[in-house]
Backbone bond lengths (Angstrom), bond angles and torsions (degrees), N, CA, C in turn:
res aa  C-N    CA-C-N  psi(-1)  N-CA   C-N-CA  omega(-1)  CA-C   N-CA-C  phi
1 M - - - 1.445 - - 1.511 107.95 -
2 P 1.371 117.77 137.48 1.458 118.35 179.60 1.549 111.49 -64.94
3 Q 1.267 111.67 148.54 1.524 120.17 -178.04 1.526 111.71 -67.37
4 Q 1.320 117.88 -22.28 1.457 119.31 -178.04 1.531 113.69 -69.91
5 Y 1.326 118.89 -16.42 1.443 121.58 -179.52 1.534 112.22 -92.67
6 V 1.284 118.74 -8.49 1.433 121.73 -177.29 1.537 111.38 -61.28
7 P 1.328 122.25 -47.06 1.447 119.94 178.51 1.554 115.10 -60.77
8 V 1.324 112.36 -37.67 1.477 117.01 178.66 1.536 110.44 -65.06
9 L 1.323 116.64 -46.36 1.485 120.75 177.94 1.504 110.72 -64.03
10 L 1.338 118.50 -36.87 1.460 121.31 178.56 1.529 110.48 -65.48
11 A 1.299 117.56 -43.55 1.476 122.31 178.07 1.516 109.96 -63.25
12 F 1.337 115.95 -41.63 1.492 120.51 179.13 1.548 111.04 -63.17
13 A 1.317 115.71 -42.01 1.450 121.23 -178.61 1.543 110.19 -68.58
14 V 1.333 119.46 -39.09 1.467 122.52 176.18 1.510 110.79 -64.14
15 A 1.374 117.15 -44.95 1.460 121.79 178.76 1.507 110.29 -58.73
16 L 1.301 117.98 -47.39 1.486 121.54 -179.10 1.536 109.23 -64.69
17 T 1.297 117.52 -41.46 1.477 119.33 -177.42 1.546 109.86 -64.82
18 I 1.339 115.63 -46.26 1.495 119.47 -179.81 1.532 111.00 -64.97
19 G 1.311 118.12 -43.95 1.472 121.36 178.69 1.501 111.13 -62.62
20 G 1.338 118.05 -47.23 1.467 120.26 179.13 1.526 112.44 -62.91
21 A 1.362 116.26 -39.15 1.493 120.49 179.21 1.529 108.85 -63.73
22 L 1.298 118.54 -45.97 1.462 119.85 -178.58 1.519 112.53 -64.83
23 L 1.372 116.00 -40.22 1.466 117.33 177.67 1.517 111.67 -65.06
24 G 1.334 114.21 -43.23 1.456 117.74 -179.57 1.546 112.96 -65.95
25 L 1.315 117.15 -40.04 1.455 118.74 178.17 1.520 112.43 -66.86
26 S 1.320 117.32 -38.38 1.467 118.73 178.82 1.518 110.77 -68.38
27 T 1.318 118.97 -30.38 1.435 120.72 176.48 1.508 112.40 -72.34
28 L 1.308 116.89 -40.15 1.442 120.86 -178.06 1.539 113.45 -78.80
29 L 1.311 115.33 -39.91 1.477 118.22 -176.58 1.527 116.34 -97.80
30 G 1.314 114.64 -9.55 1.485 119.15 -175.69 1.509 110.18 -70.12
31 R 1.372 115.18 148.34 1.415 120.17 178.47 1.517 110.54 -78.82
32 R 1.287 115.51 146.78 1.476 120.95 176.13 1.515 107.52 -78.11
33 R 1.324 116.58 130.80 1.462 118.32 -177.54 1.482 108.72 -99.29
34 G 1.371 113.51 144.86 1.437 120.51 177.73 1.504 111.68 -80.22
35 R 1.292 116.87 -177.71 1.479 122.45 179.37 1.504 112.90 -59.93
36 V 1.325 117.51 -41.86 1.429 122.23 -177.18 1.551 109.89 -67.46
37 Q 1.336 114.01 -42.18 1.480 116.29 -179.46 1.494 113.63 -71.78
38 A 1.295 120.33 -21.60 1.416 124.97 -175.78 1.539 110.24 -87.35
39 T 1.332 121.66 -8.81 1.433 123.07 -178.29 1.524 110.49 -75.66
40 A 1.338 115.27 152.00 1.454 118.35 -179.09 1.535 111.36 -71.53
41 Y 1.301 116.73 141.08 1.480 122.26 -173.99 1.569 104.52 -143.09
42 E 1.304 115.13 117.06 1.465 116.57 -176.66 1.484 110.06 -134.98
43 S 1.305 117.14 134.18 1.475 125.42 175.36 1.539 112.21 58.77
44 G 1.277 116.59 31.05 1.448 120.14 175.87 1.497 115.26 77.99
45 M 1.318 118.30 6.23 1.437 122.70 -178.25 1.542 111.55 -123.23
46 P 1.321 116.87 137.58 1.499 117.31 174.08 1.503 110.86 -67.89
47 L 1.310 118.14 161.23 1.434 122.25 177.67 1.539 109.77 -65.53
48 L 1.316 114.56 139.39 1.440 119.91 179.68 1.524 112.32 -103.03
49 D 1.346 117.19 -14.58 1.467 120.94 -172.66 1.526 106.70 -143.25
50 S 1.322 114.77 165.01 1.446 122.48 179.29 1.510 109.03 -74.20
51 A 1.353 116.60 146.79 1.449 120.39 178.01 1.514 109.41 -79.62
52 R 1.287 119.89 -9.14 1.456 122.34 -175.45 1.524 112.15 -102.51
53 K 1.333 118.01 17.81 1.475 120.21 178.16 1.510 109.80 -72.70
54 R 1.323 115.45 153.32 1.432 121.25 -176.54 1.535 110.46 -83.14
55 L 1.318 117.98 137.74 1.405 124.30 178.67 1.520 110.45 -112.33
56 S 1.322 117.11 151.13 1.466 120.95 -179.70 1.521 108.05 -69.23
57 V 1.314 115.11 148.65 1.452 120.48 173.79 1.550 111.17 -63.47
58 L 1.300 117.70 -27.80 1.443 121.74 179.30 1.539 112.20 -60.02
59 F 1.322 115.39 -34.10 1.475 119.74 176.63 1.491 109.89 -59.23
60 F 1.346 116.78 -46.76 1.456 120.41 -177.62 1.496 111.93 -70.43
61 L 1.345 118.82 -32.03 1.468 120.80 175.95 1.491 112.52 -64.57
62 V 1.322 115.82 -41.80 1.475 118.77 179.60 1.558 108.65 -68.17
63 A 1.325 116.64 -37.69 1.472 119.72 178.94 1.517 110.10 -64.78
64 I 1.292 119.23 -41.86 1.463 122.06 179.90 1.520 110.25 -65.54
65 D 1.328 117.35 -40.28 1.468 120.34 177.32 1.491 111.96 -62.12
66 F 1.340 116.73 -42.82 1.458 121.25 177.40 1.504 112.40 -60.42
67 V 1.349 116.62 -46.92 1.458 120.51 -178.37 1.554 109.07 -64.31
68 L 1.331 116.90 -40.14 1.442 119.75 -179.89 1.531 111.89 -61.02
69 F 1.328 117.05 -48.37 1.429 118.49 -179.74 1.531 113.47 -72.29
70 D 1.295 117.38 -28.29 1.449 121.01 176.11 1.536 111.52 -66.43
71 V 1.326 115.81 -45.78 1.448 121.00 178.83 1.539 110.12 -64.08
72 E 1.310 116.45 -39.72 1.486 117.76 179.64 1.509 109.49 -66.83
73 A 1.316 120.06 -38.25 1.459 121.52 177.00 1.564 111.17 -67.06
74 A 1.330 117.09 -27.71 1.460 118.16 -179.73 1.516 109.49 -70.00
75 F 1.327 118.87 -26.58 1.433 120.93 179.12 1.580 111.22 -68.52
76 L 1.290 117.94 -21.15 1.475 120.19 -177.82 1.469 113.18 -71.67
77 Y 1.334 118.71 -29.73 1.508 122.45 -176.43 1.541 111.24 -62.01
78 P 1.335 120.88 -52.25 1.485 120.01 178.83 1.532 112.00 -62.07
79 W 1.305 117.95 -33.48 1.468 119.55 178.47 1.538 109.97 -66.31
80 V 1.310 117.72 -37.34 1.437 121.75 -178.95 1.560 109.26 -65.28
81 L 1.300 116.12 -36.68 1.445 119.14 180.00 1.495 115.22 -67.30
82 V 1.341 117.36 -30.01 1.469 120.64 -179.67 1.514 114.34 -109.20
83 L 1.349 116.19 14.23 1.444 119.58 -175.02 1.525 111.89 -64.25
84 R 1.302 119.72 -38.69 1.485 120.60 179.19 1.499 112.45 -62.21
85 D 1.362 115.82 -41.50 1.422 119.06 179.89 1.505 114.14 -72.88
86 G 1.323 117.83 -27.46 1.444 122.65 -176.43 1.497 112.96 -79.53
87 G 1.296 117.92 -29.16 1.469 121.65 178.76 1.533 112.92 74.98
88 W 1.293 115.14 -158.57 1.464 120.21 -174.11 1.533 113.13 -67.62
89 P 1.308 120.35 -35.60 1.498 118.21 177.74 1.492 112.16 -58.66
90 L 1.336 117.61 -43.49 1.471 120.92 177.87 1.533 110.53 -66.32
91 F 1.322 117.54 -40.16 1.475 119.72 178.02 1.490 110.66 -61.57
92 G 1.355 118.52 -40.58 1.458 120.90 177.31 1.561 110.97 -63.94
93 A 1.303 117.92 -40.55 1.423 120.80 179.46 1.508 111.21 -64.43
94 V 1.335 115.98 -41.48 1.498 120.00 178.68 1.516 108.49 -65.21
95 M 1.319 119.58 -42.77 1.468 120.92 -179.60 1.530 110.01 -63.86
96 A 1.334 117.59 -38.99 1.463 119.52 177.71 1.571 110.89 -62.65
97 F 1.318 113.75 -39.92 1.487 119.89 179.44 1.553 109.46 -65.89
98 V 1.320 116.01 -44.65 1.465 118.69 177.68 1.524 111.88 -64.59
99 A 1.285 117.51 -34.32 1.493 121.05 177.87 1.503 108.83 -66.77
100 M 1.336 118.45 -39.09 1.468 119.70 178.28 1.535 111.89 -67.21
101 I 1.323 116.64 -37.86 1.427 121.34 175.15 1.504 112.49 -61.99
102 L 1.355 116.45 -41.76 1.464 121.57 179.09 1.514 111.02 -69.22
103 V 1.298 118.05 -36.75 1.495 118.68 178.16 1.538 108.43 -65.76
104 G 1.312 117.90 -43.86 1.441 119.39 177.76 1.526 113.94 -62.53
105 Y 1.323 113.73 -38.19 1.470 118.19 179.84 1.502 111.95 -69.57
106 V 1.374 117.85 -41.70 1.454 119.73 175.23 1.500 113.51 -63.38
107 Y 1.329 116.04 -37.80 1.467 118.90 177.81 1.510 110.91 -66.16
108 L 1.317 117.98 -41.03 1.474 120.66 177.56 1.482 111.36 -65.44
109 W 1.355 115.54 -38.55 1.478 118.73 -179.87 1.524 111.40 -68.09
110 R 1.379 116.22 -45.49 1.433 118.19 -179.90 1.501 115.62 -68.60
111 S 1.311 116.80 -27.47 1.478 120.44 178.82 1.534 112.01 -82.11
112 G 1.338 119.65 -6.63 1.400 124.80 177.03 1.547 111.96 87.27
113 G 1.316 117.07 15.82 1.445 119.70 -177.06 1.519 113.13 -68.29
114 L 1.332 117.40 -20.67 1.446 120.77 -178.74 1.526 112.57 -95.83
115 D 1.285 117.50 -2.98 1.477 120.34 -174.40 1.539 107.93 -111.82
116 L 1.311 115.24 80.86 1.488 120.83 -178.70 1.533 111.37 -64.50
117 Y 1.314 117.15 -39.53 1.435 121.33 -177.43 1.543 112.74 -63.93
118 A 1.296 115.35 -42.39 1.467 121.48 -179.54 1.564 109.74 -66.62
119 R 1.303 117.65 -35.22 1.433 119.81 177.24 1.536 112.13 -65.63
120 R 1.307 113.80 -39.31 1.512 115.62 178.14 1.513 112.73 -68.25
121 R 1.362 115.44 -36.32 1.471 116.88 -179.04 1.537 107.94 -68.93
122 R 1.278 119.93 -32.72 1.495 118.66 -179.65 1.517 110.93 -74.15
123 G 1.326 117.11 -13.73 1.476 119.81 174.74 1.557 113.11 93.60
124 S 1.348 117.66 11.04 1.491 117.66 177.89 1.525 109.06 -93.70
125 H 1.300 115.57 79.39 1.460 120.85 177.94 1.493 108.98 -77.14
126 G 1.376 115.35 147.36 1.468 120.09 177.05 1.435 109.92 -77.76
């Protein structure tokens, strides 16, 4: 084995050892929790509803649209950092990308994909 991999393997072995030791110690030394302590507790309020209730498909469609446009917007930041070095060809590529984002956004807006309340009022439940 080449000597250049020894530090990487050593760091990997140390990480696995520490991780395994922490998991093992927490299992052995951790307190057993009762039913009240094991219940979900968020923002200082007890749960008001079951976690197994059914949600409308529209909720997930809006969430997917948000993630899609959020990830596309995240691609713009690295391009902005190298825009001076890339010149006009990179600027053209960025503008084409932004145009595609805007076309998708306008389509989603015109088709009513962003208006969850209006879809519910029309009676088209998911």
